[in-house]
C-alpha positions, 0 to 999 in steps of 0.5 A: 101456150106460153111464148117461147124464149129467145133460144127456142124462137131462134131454133124454130126460125132456123127450122123455118129457114130449112123448110123454106129452102127445102120445100118452098123454092119452087113457089113463086110467091106466097100470100101471108098475113095479107102480103105477097112475099117470095120465099127468098124474101121470107127467108131473109126476114126470118134470118133478120130475126135470128140476127137481131136475137143474136145481137141482144147478148153482146148488147146486154153485156155492153150495157151491163159494163156501162152500168157498172162503170157508172156506179163505180164513177158515181161512188167516186164523184158523189162524195166530192160533190158533197164536199164541194157543196159544204165548201161553198156553204162554208165559204159563202154562206148557206143562203148565197146565190152562188150555190145556184150557179153550181146547181145546189139549193140552199139549206132549208131549216125546218120550221116547227109550229108551237103545236108540233113542239108541244106534241113532241114534248108530250110524247117524250114525257109519255115515253120516259114514263112508259120506259121508266127512264130517269135523268141524271138528277133523278137517279142521284136522288134514288137511295136503296134500302139495306135489309138485314142479311138472313143467316145461312142455314144450309149445311152444305155450305163450304167453309172459307179457304185458309189464306195462303202463306206469303212467299218468302224471298230467296236471299 
């Protein structure tokens, strides 16, 4: 059996409280789950679960509002801090220890090994060959061959339109 959702559980707990008030007030103590408990204490315990469940929805709304406020503020602050980092790098250099005072790390340059550079060059050449791409100088050397035009033998060809007479100015 699936666990009931919160609203189903609250409805069930309300029925339990009604049942305790109706049928168990005459019983002095109950032995439940290895504990002795009075009907009044049992009613308080069940009611506390209902109250706790009722507190969840407003807490969720408050949390959601706090998350939205943080996201809006984050959108405002992040570009400013990026600009501050860029300012510090421009003013004091990319390896300045002053960056650490603000919690920024110095810029790291990627160091490529000769093997990685050679492999990248091979891949670039293979890609250009596969895509048949040419550079500016290679394109300049390409010349197209002109083939003689075949005469039109179609009988449905339309004759060229007569040129329109030039407009005469009104004097």
